[in-house]
PDB file of N, CA, C and O in Angstrom:
ATOM      1  N   MET A   1     189.793  20.891 124.443  1.00  0.00           N
ATOM      2  CA  MET A   1     190.099  19.488 124.209  1.00  0.00           C
ATOM      3  C   MET A   1     190.943  19.287 122.957  1.00  0.00           C
ATOM      4  O   MET A   1     191.568  18.237 122.808  1.00  0.00           O
ATOM      5  N   GLY A   2     190.979  20.234 122.079  1.00  0.00           N
ATOM      6  CA  GLY A   2     191.749  20.086 120.851  1.00  0.00           C
ATOM      7  C   GLY A   2     190.938  19.345 119.801  1.00  0.00           C
ATOM      8  O   GLY A   2     189.763  19.031 119.990  1.00  0.00           O
ATOM      9  N   LYS A   3     191.608  19.079 118.688  1.00  0.00           N
ATOM     10  CA  LYS A   3     190.930  18.327 117.629  1.00  0.00           C
ATOM     11  C   LYS A   3     190.632  16.920 118.127  1.00  0.00           C
ATOM     12  O   LYS A   3     191.471  16.294 118.775  1.00  0.00           O
ATOM     13  N   CYS A   4     189.441  16.424 117.825  1.00  0.00           N
ATOM     14  CA  CYS A   4     189.067  15.140 118.407  1.00  0.00           C
ATOM     15  C   CYS A   4     189.421  13.987 117.490  1.00  0.00           C
ATOM     16  O   CYS A   4     188.612  13.549 116.673  1.00  0.00           O
ATOM     17  N   GLY A   5     190.629  13.512 117.637  1.00  0.00           N
ATOM     18  CA  GLY A   5     191.009  12.232 117.026  1.00  0.00           C
ATOM     19  C   GLY A   5     190.888  11.192 118.113  1.00  0.00           C
ATOM     20  O   GLY A   5     189.966  11.239 118.927  1.00  0.00           O
ATOM     21  N   LYS A   6     191.822  10.247 118.131  1.00  0.00           N
ATOM     22  CA  LYS A   6     191.798   9.261 119.196  1.00  0.00           C
ATOM     23  C   LYS A   6     192.953   9.448 120.177  1.00  0.00           C
ATOM     24  O   LYS A   6     193.201   8.578 121.011  1.00  0.00           O
ATOM     25  N   GLY A   7     193.647  10.549 120.087  1.00  0.00           N
ATOM     26  CA  GLY A   7     194.822  10.795 120.923  1.00  0.00           C
ATOM     27  C   GLY A   7     194.522  11.587 122.175  1.00  0.00           C
ATOM     28  O   GLY A   7     193.509  11.363 122.839  1.00  0.00           O
ATOM     29  N   THR A   8     195.421  12.528 122.500  1.00  0.00           N
ATOM     30  CA  THR A   8     195.382  13.260 123.761  1.00  0.00           C
ATOM     31  C   THR A   8     194.050  13.952 124.028  1.00  0.00           C
ATOM     32  O   THR A   8     193.550  13.910 125.153  1.00  0.00           O
ATOM     33  N   GLY A   9     193.473  14.582 123.021  1.00  0.00           N
ATOM     34  CA  GLY A   9     192.237  15.319 123.210  1.00  0.00           C
ATOM     35  C   GLY A   9     191.063  14.467 123.634  1.00  0.00           C
ATOM     36  O   GLY A   9     190.196  14.923 124.380  1.00  0.00           O
ATOM     37  N   SER A  10     191.029  13.222 123.159  1.00  0.00           N
ATOM     38  CA  SER A  10     189.885  12.359 123.497  1.00  0.00           C
ATOM     39  C   SER A  10     189.987  11.738 124.878  1.00  0.00           C
ATOM     40  O   SER A  10     188.989  11.251 125.408  1.00  0.00           O
ATOM     41  N   PHE A  11     191.181  11.744 125.477  1.00  0.00           N
ATOM     42  CA  PHE A  11     191.330  11.107 126.783  1.00  0.00           C
ATOM     43  C   PHE A  11     190.579  11.853 127.875  1.00  0.00           C
ATOM     44  O   PHE A  11     190.231  11.260 128.896  1.00  0.00           O
ATOM     45  N   GLY A  12     190.326  13.129 127.680  1.00  0.00           N
ATOM     46  CA  GLY A  12     189.581  13.905 128.661  1.00  0.00           C
ATOM     47  C   GLY A  12     188.116  13.538 128.725  1.00  0.00           C
ATOM     48  O   GLY A  12     187.453  13.812 129.726  1.00  0.00           O
ATOM     49  N   LYS A  13     187.595  12.918 127.670  1.00  0.00           N
ATOM     50  CA  LYS A  13     186.182  12.553 127.618  1.00  0.00           C
ATOM     51  C   LYS A  13     185.902  11.202 128.277  1.00  0.00           C
ATOM     52  O   LYS A  13     184.745  10.838 128.487  1.00  0.00           O
ATOM     53  N   ARG A  14     186.955  10.468 128.599  1.00  0.00           N
ATOM     54  CA  ARG A  14     186.760   9.126 129.164  1.00  0.00           C
ATOM     55  C   ARG A  14     186.411   9.227 130.638  1.00  0.00           C
ATOM     56  O   ARG A  14     187.258   9.575 131.460  1.00  0.00           O
ATOM     57  N   ARG A  15     185.154   8.919 130.974  1.00  0.00           N
ATOM     58  CA  ARG A  15     184.752   9.023 132.374  1.00  0.00           C
ATOM     59  C   ARG A  15     183.872   7.872 132.839  1.00  0.00           C
ATOM     60  O   ARG A  15     183.448   7.849 133.995  1.00  0.00           O
ATOM     61  N   ASN A  16     183.589   6.915 131.956  1.00  0.00           N
ATOM     62  CA  ASN A  16     182.777   5.757 132.342  1.00  0.00           C
ATOM     63  C   ASN A  16     183.668   4.558 132.612  1.00  0.00           C
ATOM     64  O   ASN A  16     184.630   4.315 131.883  1.00  0.00           O
ATOM     65  N   LYS A  17     183.353   3.815 133.652  1.00  0.00           N
ATOM     66  CA  LYS A  17     184.137   2.628 133.971  1.00  0.00           C
ATOM     67  C   LYS A  17     183.544   1.429 133.248  1.00  0.00           C
ATOM     68  O   LYS A  17     182.350   1.150 133.362  1.00  0.00           O
ATOM     69  N   THR A  18     184.382   0.727 132.506  1.00  0.00           N
ATOM     70  CA  THR A  18     183.925  -0.484 131.813  1.00  0.00           C
ATOM     71  C   THR A  18     184.090  -1.699 132.717  1.00  0.00           C
ATOM     72  O   THR A  18     183.256  -2.604 132.701  1.00  0.00           O
ATOM     73  N   HIS A  19     185.164  -1.721 133.506  1.00  0.00           N
ATOM     74  CA  HIS A  19     185.461  -2.876 134.360  1.00  0.00           C
ATOM     75  C   HIS A  19     185.376  -2.513 135.834  1.00  0.00           C
ATOM     76  O   HIS A  19     185.727  -1.406 136.242  1.00  0.00           O
ATOM     77  N   THR A  20     184.901  -3.475 136.625  1.00  0.00           N
ATOM     78  CA  THR A  20     184.879  -3.337 138.076  1.00  0.00           C
ATOM     79  C   THR A  20     185.504  -4.596 138.673  1.00  0.00           C
ATOM     80  O   THR A  20     185.879  -5.502 137.928  1.00  0.00           O
ATOM     81  N   SER A  21     185.624  -4.672 139.990  1.00  0.00           N
ATOM     82  CA  SER A  21     186.320  -5.813 140.586  1.00  0.00           C
ATOM     83  C   SER A  21     185.471  -7.083 140.491  1.00  0.00           C
ATOM     84  O   SER A  21     184.249  -7.047 140.636  1.00  0.00           O
ATOM     85  N   CYS A  22     186.147  -8.198 140.245  1.00  0.00           N
ATOM     86  CA  CYS A  22     185.486  -9.492 140.082  1.00  0.00           C
ATOM     87  C   CYS A  22     185.341 -10.165 141.436  1.00  0.00           C
ATOM     88  O   CYS A  22     186.241 -10.086 142.272  1.00  0.00           O
ATOM     89  N   ARG A  23     184.205 -10.830 141.657  1.00  0.00           N
ATOM     90  CA  ARG A  23     183.975 -11.463 142.961  1.00  0.00           C
ATOM     91  C   ARG A  23     184.716 -12.788 143.090  1.00  0.00           C
ATOM     92  O   ARG A  23     184.864 -13.290 144.205  1.00  0.00           O
ATOM     93  N   ARG A  24     185.186 -13.372 141.993  1.00  0.00           N
ATOM     94  CA  ARG A  24     185.927 -14.631 142.084  1.00  0.00           C
ATOM     95  C   ARG A  24     187.429 -14.419 142.164  1.00  0.00           C
ATOM     96  O   ARG A  24     188.081 -14.984 143.043  1.00  0.00           O
ATOM     97  N   CYS A  25     188.001 -13.609 141.257  1.00  0.00           N
ATOM     98  CA  CYS A  25     189.462 -13.460 141.254  1.00  0.00           C
ATOM     99  C   CYS A  25     189.927 -12.180 141.942  1.00  0.00           C
ATOM    100  O   CYS A  25     191.105 -12.056 142.278  1.00  0.00           O
ATOM    101  N   GLY A  26     189.021 -11.225 142.155  1.00  0.00           N
ATOM    102  CA  GLY A  26     189.378 -10.002 142.864  1.00  0.00           C
ATOM    103  C   GLY A  26     190.034  -8.940 142.003  1.00  0.00           C
ATOM    104  O   GLY A  26     190.276  -7.830 142.477  1.00  0.00           O
ATOM    105  N   ARG A  27     190.327  -9.252 140.754  1.00  0.00           N
ATOM    106  CA  ARG A  27     190.954  -8.283 139.863  1.00  0.00           C
ATOM    107  C   ARG A  27     189.907  -7.331 139.291  1.00  0.00           C
ATOM    108  O   ARG A  27     188.717  -7.647 139.276  1.00  0.00           O
ATOM    109  N   LYS A  28     190.349  -6.170 138.821  1.00  0.00           N
ATOM    110  CA  LYS A  28     189.430  -5.180 138.245  1.00  0.00           C
ATOM    111  C   LYS A  28     189.205  -5.516 136.776  1.00  0.00           C
ATOM    112  O   LYS A  28     189.527  -4.727 135.888  1.00  0.00           O
ATOM    113  N   SER A  29     188.647  -6.698 136.537  1.00  0.00           N
ATOM    114  CA  SER A  29     188.518  -7.222 135.184  1.00  0.00           C
ATOM    115  C   SER A  29     187.097  -7.618 134.817  1.00  0.00           C
ATOM    116  O   SER A  29     186.861  -8.131 133.723  1.00  0.00           O
ATOM    117  N   TYR A  30     186.142  -7.386 135.720  1.00  0.00           N
ATOM    118  CA  TYR A  30     184.754  -7.777 135.450  1.00  0.00           C
ATOM    119  C   TYR A  30     184.083  -6.706 134.607  1.00  0.00           C
ATOM    120  O   TYR A  30     183.897  -5.577 135.061  1.00  0.00           O
ATOM    121  N   HIS A  31     183.716  -7.061 133.373  1.00  0.00           N
ATOM    122  CA  HIS A  31     183.094  -6.113 132.444  1.00  0.00           C
ATOM    123  C   HIS A  31     181.636  -5.920 132.822  1.00  0.00           C
ATOM    124  O   HIS A  31     180.878  -6.888 132.884  1.00  0.00           O
ATOM    125  N   ILE A  32     181.238  -4.685 133.073  1.00  0.00           N
ATOM    126  CA  ILE A  32     179.915  -4.399 133.619  1.00  0.00           C
ATOM    127  C   ILE A  32     178.811  -4.712 132.608  1.00  0.00           C
ATOM    128  O   ILE A  32     177.787  -5.289 132.976  1.00  0.00           O
ATOM    129  N   GLN A  33     179.005  -4.339 131.335  1.00  0.00           N
ATOM    130  CA  GLN A  33     177.974  -4.587 130.326  1.00  0.00           C
ATOM    131  C   GLN A  33     177.943  -6.039 129.867  1.00  0.00           C
ATOM    132  O   GLN A  33     176.870  -6.619 129.703  1.00  0.00           O
ATOM    133  N   LYS A  34     179.114  -6.622 129.659  1.00  0.00           N
ATOM    134  CA  LYS A  34     179.172  -8.016 129.199  1.00  0.00           C
ATOM    135  C   LYS A  34     178.869  -9.004 130.319  1.00  0.00           C
ATOM    136  O   LYS A  34     178.506 -10.150 130.054  1.00  0.00           O
ATOM    137  N   GLN A  35     179.017  -8.566 131.573  1.00  0.00           N
ATOM    138  CA  GLN A  35     178.800  -9.416 132.748  1.00  0.00           C
ATOM    139  C   GLN A  35     179.751 -10.610 132.766  1.00  0.00           C
ATOM    140  O   GLN A  35     179.372 -11.693 133.211  1.00  0.00           O
ATOM    141  N   THR A  36     180.974 -10.426 132.291  1.00  0.00           N
ATOM    142  CA  THR A  36     181.984 -11.480 132.331  1.00  0.00           C
ATOM    143  C   THR A  36     183.311 -10.893 132.781  1.00  0.00           C
ATOM    144  O   THR A  36     183.573  -9.705 132.593  1.00  0.00           O
ATOM    145  N   CYS A  37     184.140 -11.732 133.375  1.00  0.00           N
ATOM    146  CA  CYS A  37     185.449 -11.299 133.832  1.00  0.00           C
ATOM    147  C   CYS A  37     186.491 -11.689 132.795  1.00  0.00           C
ATOM    148  O   CYS A  37     186.522 -12.831 132.336  1.00  0.00           O
ATOM    149  N   SER A  38     187.340 -10.743 132.428  1.00  0.00           N
ATOM    150  CA  SER A  38     188.378 -11.026 131.440  1.00  0.00           C
ATOM    151  C   SER A  38     189.600 -11.672 132.080  1.00  0.00           C
ATOM    152  O   SER A  38     190.502 -12.124 131.375  1.00  0.00           O
ATOM    153  N   GLY A  39     189.636 -11.719 133.410  1.00  0.00           N
ATOM    154  CA  GLY A  39     190.767 -12.330 134.091  1.00  0.00           C
ATOM    155  C   GLY A  39     190.561 -13.799 134.382  1.00  0.00           C
ATOM    156  O   GLY A  39     191.473 -14.605 134.194  1.00  0.00           O
ATOM    157  N   CYS A  40     189.357 -14.164 134.846  1.00  0.00           N
ATOM    158  CA  CYS A  40     189.120 -15.556 135.257  1.00  0.00           C
ATOM    159  C   CYS A  40     187.946 -16.192 134.527  1.00  0.00           C
ATOM    160  O   CYS A  40     187.650 -17.366 134.748  1.00  0.00           O
ATOM    161  N   ASN A  41     187.272 -15.444 133.664  1.00  0.00           N
ATOM    162  CA  ASN A  41     186.153 -15.936 132.856  1.00  0.00           C
ATOM    163  C   ASN A  41     184.875 -16.159 133.668  1.00  0.00           C
ATOM    164  O   ASN A  41     183.972 -16.860 133.211  1.00  0.00           O
ATOM    165  N   TYR A  42     184.788 -15.571 134.869  1.00  0.00           N
ATOM    166  CA  TYR A  42     183.560 -15.647 135.671  1.00  0.00           C
ATOM    167  C   TYR A  42     182.429 -15.015 134.876  1.00  0.00           C
ATOM    168  O   TYR A  42     182.681 -13.992 134.239  1.00  0.00           O
ATOM    169  N   PRO A  43     181.217 -15.528 134.854  1.00  0.00           N
ATOM    170  CA  PRO A  43     180.595 -16.571 135.662  1.00  0.00           C
ATOM    171  C   PRO A  43     180.712 -17.985 135.094  1.00  0.00           C
ATOM    172  O   PRO A  43     180.007 -18.882 135.557  1.00  0.00           O
ATOM    173  N   ALA A  44     181.577 -18.211 134.108  1.00  0.00           N
ATOM    174  CA  ALA A  44     181.757 -19.568 133.584  1.00  0.00           C
ATOM    175  C   ALA A  44     182.345 -20.470 134.667  1.00  0.00           C
ATOM    176  O   ALA A  44     183.087 -20.007 135.533  1.00  0.00           O
ATOM    177  N   ALA A  45     182.012 -21.748 134.613  1.00  0.00           N
ATOM    178  CA  ALA A  45     182.466 -22.679 135.633  1.00  0.00           C
ATOM    179  C   ALA A  45     183.975 -22.922 135.547  1.00  0.00           C
ATOM    180  O   ALA A  45     184.644 -23.034 136.574  1.00  0.00           O
ATOM    181  N   LYS A  46     184.512 -23.003 134.321  1.00  0.00           N
ATOM    182  CA  LYS A  46     185.943 -23.241 134.143  1.00  0.00           C
ATOM    183  C   LYS A  46     186.698 -21.927 134.255  1.00  0.00           C
ATOM    184  O   LYS A  46     186.305 -20.926 133.657  1.00  0.00           O
ATOM    185  N   LYS A  47     187.776 -21.932 135.017  1.00  0.00           N
ATOM    186  CA  LYS A  47     188.591 -20.724 135.150  1.00  0.00           C
ATOM    187  C   LYS A  47     189.423 -20.523 133.901  1.00  0.00           C
ATOM    188  O   LYS A  47     189.821 -21.485 133.244  1.00  0.00           O
ATOM    189  N   ARG A  48     189.681 -19.271 133.579  1.00  0.00           N
ATOM    190  CA  ARG A  48     190.426 -18.934 132.375  1.00  0.00           C
ATOM    191  C   ARG A  48     191.912 -19.152 132.606  1.00  0.00           C
ATOM    192  O   ARG A  48     192.503 -18.527 133.486  1.00  0.00           O
ATOM    193  N   SER A  49     192.521 -20.037 131.820  1.00  0.00           N
ATOM    194  CA  SER A  49     193.970 -20.232 131.844  1.00  0.00           C
ATOM    195  C   SER A  49     194.408 -20.806 130.510  1.00  0.00           C
ATOM    196  O   SER A  49     193.697 -21.607 129.903  1.00  0.00           O
ATOM    197  N   PHE A  50     195.586 -20.391 130.057  1.00  0.00           N
ATOM    198  CA  PHE A  50     196.091 -20.815 128.763  1.00  0.00           C
ATOM    199  C   PHE A  50     197.518 -21.313 128.906  1.00  0.00           C
ATOM    200  O   PHE A  50     198.268 -20.838 129.759  1.00  0.00           O
ATOM    201  N   GLN A  51     197.893 -22.277 128.061  1.00  0.00           N
ATOM    202  CA  GLN A  51     199.244 -22.828 128.123  1.00  0.00           C
ATOM    203  C   GLN A  51     200.297 -21.836 127.659  1.00  0.00           C
ATOM    204  O   GLN A  51     201.471 -21.976 128.003  1.00  0.00           O
ATOM    205  N   TRP A  52     199.895 -20.832 126.879  1.00  0.00           N
ATOM    206  CA  TRP A  52     200.876 -19.824 126.468  1.00  0.00           C
ATOM    207  C   TRP A  52     201.162 -18.845 127.594  1.00  0.00           C
ATOM    208  O   TRP A  52     202.058 -18.010 127.470  1.00  0.00           O
ATOM    209  N   GLY A  53     200.408 -18.934 128.702  1.00  0.00           N
ATOM    210  CA  GLY A  53     200.633 -18.043 129.842  1.00  0.00           C
ATOM    211  C   GLY A  53     201.068 -18.826 131.067  1.00  0.00           C
ATOM    212  O   GLY A  53     200.388 -18.793 132.092  1.00  0.00           O
ATOM    213  N   GLN A  54     202.198 -19.536 130.980  1.00  0.00           N
ATOM    214  CA  GLN A  54     202.658 -20.356 132.100  1.00  0.00           C
ATOM    215  C   GLN A  54     202.933 -19.513 133.339  1.00  0.00           C
ATOM    216  O   GLN A  54     202.644 -19.943 134.456  1.00  0.00           O
ATOM    217  N   LYS A  55     203.486 -18.319 133.155  1.00  0.00           N
ATOM    218  CA  LYS A  55     203.770 -17.443 134.299  1.00  0.00           C
ATOM    219  C   LYS A  55     202.484 -17.023 134.991  1.00  0.00           C
ATOM    220  O   LYS A  55     202.425 -16.959 136.219  1.00  0.00           O
ATOM    221  N   ALA A  56     201.457 -16.737 134.206  1.00  0.00           N
ATOM    222  CA  ALA A  56     200.168 -16.319 134.773  1.00  0.00           C
ATOM    223  C   ALA A  56     199.531 -17.448 135.574  1.00  0.00           C
ATOM    224  O   ALA A  56     198.919 -17.209 136.615  1.00  0.00           O
ATOM    225  N   ILE A  57     199.676 -18.683 135.086  1.00  0.00           N
ATOM    226  CA  ILE A  57     199.129 -19.838 135.808  1.00  0.00           C
ATOM    227  C   ILE A  57     199.846 -19.979 137.140  1.00  0.00           C
ATOM    228  O   ILE A  57     199.218 -20.260 138.160  1.00  0.00           O
ATOM    229  N   GLY A  58     201.150 -19.786 137.135  1.00  0.00           N
ATOM    230  CA  GLY A  58     201.954 -19.883 138.353  1.00  0.00           C
ATOM    231  C   GLY A  58     201.598 -18.845 139.391  1.00  0.00           C
ATOM    232  O   GLY A  58     201.751 -19.086 140.589  1.00  0.00           O
ATOM    233  N   ARG A  59     201.127 -17.700 138.950  1.00  0.00           N
ATOM    234  CA  ARG A  59     200.740 -16.644 139.891  1.00  0.00           C
ATOM    235  C   ARG A  59     199.419 -16.945 140.577  1.00  0.00           C
ATOM    236  O   ARG A  59     199.161 -16.471 141.684  1.00  0.00           O
ATOM    237  N   LYS A  60     198.574 -17.745 139.907  1.00  0.00           N
ATOM    238  CA  LYS A  60     197.229 -17.971 140.420  1.00  0.00           C
ATOM    239  C   LYS A  60     197.029 -19.349 141.039  1.00  0.00           C
ATOM    240  O   LYS A  60     195.947 -19.633 141.551  1.00  0.00           O
ATOM    241  N   THR A  61     198.045 -20.212 141.005  1.00  0.00           N
ATOM    242  CA  THR A  61     197.862 -21.622 141.366  1.00  0.00           C
ATOM    243  C   THR A  61     197.850 -21.835 142.876  1.00  0.00           C
ATOM    244  O   THR A  61     198.049 -20.898 143.649  1.00  0.00           O
ATOM    245  N   THR A  62     197.614 -23.083 143.284  1.00  0.00           N
ATOM    246  CA  THR A  62     197.613 -23.457 144.692  1.00  0.00           C
ATOM    247  C   THR A  62     198.988 -23.208 145.300  1.00  0.00           C
ATOM    248  O   THR A  62     200.012 -23.550 144.710  1.00  0.00           O
ATOM    249  N   GLY A  63     198.994 -22.612 146.474  1.00  0.00           N
ATOM    250  CA  GLY A  63     200.258 -22.337 147.153  1.00  0.00           C
ATOM    251  C   GLY A  63     200.672 -20.887 147.069  1.00  0.00           C
ATOM    252  O   GLY A  63     201.654 -20.493 147.697  1.00  0.00           O
ATOM    253  N   THR A  64     199.944 -20.073 146.302  1.00  0.00           N
ATOM    254  CA  THR A  64     200.289 -18.658 146.195  1.00  0.00           C
ATOM    255  C   THR A  64     199.512 -17.821 147.204  1.00  0.00           C
ATOM    256  O   THR A  64     199.808 -16.643 147.401  1.00  0.00           O
ATOM    257  N   GLY A  65     198.515 -18.435 147.844  1.00  0.00           N
ATOM    258  CA  GLY A  65     197.717 -17.727 148.840  1.00  0.00           C
ATOM    259  C   GLY A  65     197.999 -18.245 150.236  1.00  0.00           C
ATOM    260  O   GLY A  65     199.084 -18.764 150.498  1.00  0.00           O
ATOM    261  N   ARG A  66     197.040 -18.111 151.131  1.00  0.00           N
ATOM    262  CA  ARG A  66     197.229 -18.515 152.527  1.00  0.00           C
ATOM    263  C   ARG A  66     197.128 -20.013 152.729  1.00  0.00           C
ATOM    264  O   ARG A  66     197.771 -20.558 153.626  1.00  0.00           O
ATOM    265  N   MET A  67     196.329 -20.692 151.910  1.00  0.00           N
ATOM    266  CA  MET A  67     196.073 -22.131 152.038  1.00  0.00           C
ATOM    267  C   MET A  67     195.625 -22.475 153.455  1.00  0.00           C
ATOM    268  O   MET A  67     196.227 -23.333 154.100  1.00  0.00           O
ATOM    269  N   ARG A  68     194.572 -21.815 153.948  1.00  0.00           N
ATOM    270  CA  ARG A  68     194.139 -21.956 155.337  1.00  0.00           C
ATOM    271  C   ARG A  68     193.826 -23.404 155.710  1.00  0.00           C
ATOM    272  O   ARG A  68     194.091 -23.821 156.838  1.00  0.00           O
ATOM    273  N   HIS A  69     193.269 -24.171 154.779  1.00  0.00           N
ATOM    274  CA  HIS A  69     192.919 -25.561 155.077  1.00  0.00           C
ATOM    275  C   HIS A  69     194.014 -26.518 154.603  1.00  0.00           C
ATOM    276  O   HIS A  69     194.378 -27.458 155.310  1.00  0.00           O
ATOM    277  N   LEU A  70     194.532 -26.267 153.403  1.00  0.00           N
ATOM    278  CA  LEU A  70     195.413 -27.228 152.747  1.00  0.00           C
ATOM    279  C   LEU A  70     196.770 -27.371 153.422  1.00  0.00           C
ATOM    280  O   LEU A  70     197.398 -28.425 153.329  1.00  0.00           O
ATOM    281  N   LYS A  71     197.230 -26.319 154.103  1.00  0.00           N
ATOM    282  CA  LYS A  71     198.562 -26.401 154.702  1.00  0.00           C
ATOM    283  C   LYS A  71     198.601 -27.331 155.912  1.00  0.00           C
ATOM    284  O   LYS A  71     199.682 -27.757 156.317  1.00  0.00           O
ATOM    285  N   ASP A  72     197.455 -27.653 156.496  1.00  0.00           N
ATOM    286  CA  ASP A  72     197.411 -28.563 157.643  1.00  0.00           C
ATOM    287  C   ASP A  72     197.305 -30.031 157.230  1.00  0.00           C
ATOM    288  O   ASP A  72     197.570 -30.917 158.043  1.00  0.00           O
ATOM    289  N   LEU A  73     196.924 -30.302 155.984  1.00  0.00           N
ATOM    290  CA  LEU A  73     196.630 -31.673 155.570  1.00  0.00           C
ATOM    291  C   LEU A  73     197.805 -32.647 155.652  1.00  0.00           C
ATOM    292  O   LEU A  73     197.607 -33.767 156.122  1.00  0.00           O
ATOM    293  N   PRO A  74     199.034 -32.282 155.217  1.00  0.00           N
ATOM    294  CA  PRO A  74     200.127 -33.267 155.300  1.00  0.00           C
ATOM    295  C   PRO A  74     200.383 -33.742 156.728  1.00  0.00           C
ATOM    296  O   PRO A  74     200.634 -34.926 156.949  1.00  0.00           O
ATOM    297  N   ARG A  75     200.322 -32.835 157.692  1.00  0.00           N
ATOM    298  CA  ARG A  75     200.543 -33.195 159.091  1.00  0.00           C
ATOM    299  C   ARG A  75     199.414 -34.091 159.602  1.00  0.00           C
ATOM    300  O   ARG A  75     199.666 -35.074 160.299  1.00  0.00           O
ATOM    301  N   ARG A  76     198.172 -33.752 159.254  1.00  0.00           N
ATOM    302  CA  ARG A  76     197.039 -34.553 159.708  1.00  0.00           C
ATOM    303  C   ARG A  76     197.028 -35.928 159.049  1.00  0.00           C
ATOM    304  O   ARG A  76     196.637 -36.914 159.673  1.00  0.00           O
ATOM    305  N   PHE A  77     197.450 -35.996 157.804  1.00  0.00           N
ATOM    306  CA  PHE A  77     197.523 -37.280 157.091  1.00  0.00           C
ATOM    307  C   PHE A  77     198.571 -38.183 157.727  1.00  0.00           C
ATOM    308  O   PHE A  77     198.361 -39.387 157.875  1.00  0.00           O
ATOM    309  N   LYS A  78     199.708 -37.586 158.103  1.00  0.00           N
ATOM    310  CA  LYS A  78     200.801 -38.343 158.729  1.00  0.00           C
ATOM    311  C   LYS A  78     200.332 -39.000 160.018  1.00  0.00           C
ATOM    312  O   LYS A  78     200.771 -40.099 160.358  1.00  0.00           O
ATOM    313  N   ASN A  79     199.441 -38.328 160.731  1.00  0.00           N
ATOM    314  CA  ASN A  79     198.931 -38.842 161.995  1.00  0.00           C
ATOM    315  C   ASN A  79     197.633 -39.626 161.848  1.00  0.00           C
ATOM    316  O   ASN A  79     196.992 -39.953 162.847  1.00  0.00           O
ATOM    317  N   GLY A  80     197.244 -39.927 160.633  1.00  0.00           N
ATOM    318  CA  GLY A  80     196.050 -40.741 160.402  1.00  0.00           C
ATOM    319  C   GLY A  80     194.746 -40.019 160.676  1.00  0.00           C
ATOM    320  O   GLY A  80     193.747 -40.661 160.998  1.00  0.00           O
ATOM    321  N   PHE A  81     194.731 -38.695 160.555  1.00  0.00           N
ATOM    322  CA  PHE A  81     193.531 -37.871 160.749  1.00  0.00           C
ATOM    323  C   PHE A  81     192.873 -38.119 162.108  1.00  0.00           C
ATOM    324  O   PHE A  81     191.647 -38.111 162.221  1.00  0.00           O
ATOM    325  N   ARG A  82     193.700 -38.339 163.141  1.00  0.00           N
ATOM    326  CA  ARG A  82     193.142 -38.558 164.481  1.00  0.00           C
ATOM    327  C   ARG A  82     192.635 -37.248 165.057  1.00  0.00           C
ATOM    328  O   ARG A  82     193.217 -36.193 164.807  1.00  0.00           O
ATOM    329  N   GLU A  83     191.569 -37.307 165.817  1.00  0.00           N
ATOM    330  CA  GLU A  83     190.988 -36.129 166.456  1.00  0.00           C
ATOM    331  C   GLU A  83     190.512 -36.488 167.849  1.00  0.00           C
ATOM    332  O   GLU A  83     190.034 -37.598 168.080  1.00  0.00           O
ATOM    333  N   GLY A  84     190.641 -35.554 168.777  1.00  0.00           N
ATOM    334  CA  GLY A  84     190.105 -35.737 170.118  1.00  0.00           C
ATOM    335  C   GLY A  84     190.968 -36.574 171.037  1.00  0.00           C
ATOM    336  O   GLY A  84     190.607 -36.762 172.199  1.00  0.00           O
ATOM    337  N   SER A  85     192.099 -37.086 170.563  1.00  0.00           N
ATOM    338  CA  SER A  85     192.986 -37.866 171.432  1.00  0.00           C
ATOM    339  C   SER A  85     194.312 -37.125 171.577  1.00  0.00           C
ATOM    340  O   SER A  85     194.656 -36.270 170.760  1.00  0.00           O
ATOM    341  N   GLU A  86     195.045 -37.469 172.628  1.00  0.00           N
ATOM    342  CA  GLU A  86     196.322 -36.813 172.864  1.00  0.00           C
ATOM    343  C   GLU A  86     197.435 -37.758 172.418  1.00  0.00           C
ATOM    344  O   GLU A  86     197.372 -38.963 172.662  1.00  0.00           O
ATOM    345  N   ALA A  87     198.439 -37.208 171.774  1.00  0.00           N
ATOM    346  CA  ALA A  87     199.554 -38.016 171.285  1.00  0.00           C
ATOM    347  C   ALA A  87     200.360 -38.568 172.453  1.00  0.00           C
ATOM    348  O   ALA A  87     200.533 -37.900 173.472  1.00  0.00           O
ATOM    349  N   THR A  88     200.857 -39.809 172.293  1.00  0.00           N
ATOM    350  CA  THR A  88     201.683 -40.406 173.352  1.00  0.00           C
ATOM    351  C   THR A  88     203.050 -39.724 173.368  1.00  0.00           C
ATOM    352  O   THR A  88     203.604 -39.433 172.308  1.00  0.00           O
ATOM    353  N   PRO A  89     203.609 -39.461 174.572  1.00  0.00           N
ATOM    354  CA  PRO A  89     204.918 -38.816 174.658  1.00  0.00           C
ATOM    355  C   PRO A  89     205.994 -39.674 174.000  1.00  0.00           C
ATOM    356  O   PRO A  89     205.912 -40.902 174.024  1.00  0.00           O
ATOM    357  N   LYS A  90     207.008 -39.025 173.409  1.00  0.00           N
ATOM    358  CA  LYS A  90     208.075 -39.730 172.689  1.00  0.00           C
ATOM    359  C   LYS A  90     208.855 -40.655 173.644  1.00  0.00           C
ATOM    360  O   LYS A  90     209.240 -41.755 173.250  1.00  0.00           O
ATOM    361  N   ILE A  91     209.091 -40.220 174.895  1.00  0.00           N
ATOM    362  CA  ILE A  91     209.886 -40.985 175.853  1.00  0.00           C
ATOM    363  C   ILE A  91     209.160 -42.278 176.247  1.00  0.00           C
ATOM    364  O   ILE A  91     209.772 -43.344 176.312  1.00  0.00           O
ATOM    365  N   ALA A  92     207.879 -42.177 176.502  1.00  0.00           N
ATOM    366  CA  ALA A  92     207.092 -43.337 176.906  1.00  0.00           C
ATOM    367  C   ALA A  92     206.968 -44.339 175.753  1.00  0.00           C
ATOM    368  O   ALA A  92     206.918 -45.547 175.982  1.00  0.00           O
ATOM    369  N   ALA A  93     206.918 -43.844 174.535  1.00  0.00           N
ATOM    370  CA  ALA A  93     206.762 -44.725 173.385  1.00  0.00           C
ATOM    371  C   ALA A  93     208.040 -45.515 173.110  1.00  0.00           C
ATOM    372  O   ALA A  93     207.974 -46.655 172.650  1.00  0.00           O
ATOM    373  N   ALA A  94     209.215 -44.914 173.389  1.00  0.00           N
ATOM    374  CA  ALA A  94     210.489 -45.559 173.107  1.00  0.00           C
ATOM    375  C   ALA A  94     210.799 -46.678 174.107  1.00  0.00           C
ATOM    376  O   ALA A  94     211.487 -47.636 173.753  1.00  0.00           O
ATOM    377  N   VAL A  95     210.307 -46.577 175.347  1.00  0.00           N
ATOM    378  CA  VAL A  95     210.627 -47.557 176.397  1.00  0.00           C
ATOM    379  C   VAL A  95     209.860 -48.851 176.231  1.00  0.00           C
ATOM    380  O   VAL A  95     210.020 -49.771 177.033  1.00  0.00           O
TER     381      VAL A  95
END
């Protein structure tokens, strides 16, 4: 291992994992001993975000994922959130 300072020789001794994956943000930032995530601040209720990290906020904000529910809302709002009825044909409505 060589002389044990904090350089190359000590890197061989590192075998314990300090961080594991977080259940809220999915990043490998959940500290096992502290029981907190350094990426999203889980288990705190408020998510971690800072104004000095505008790019980081943009990566995590609404619209960067699938938006399984939210992407349908503008269309449903336009139609008045109707359900169970069939839309009238465009030709019949114009006459």
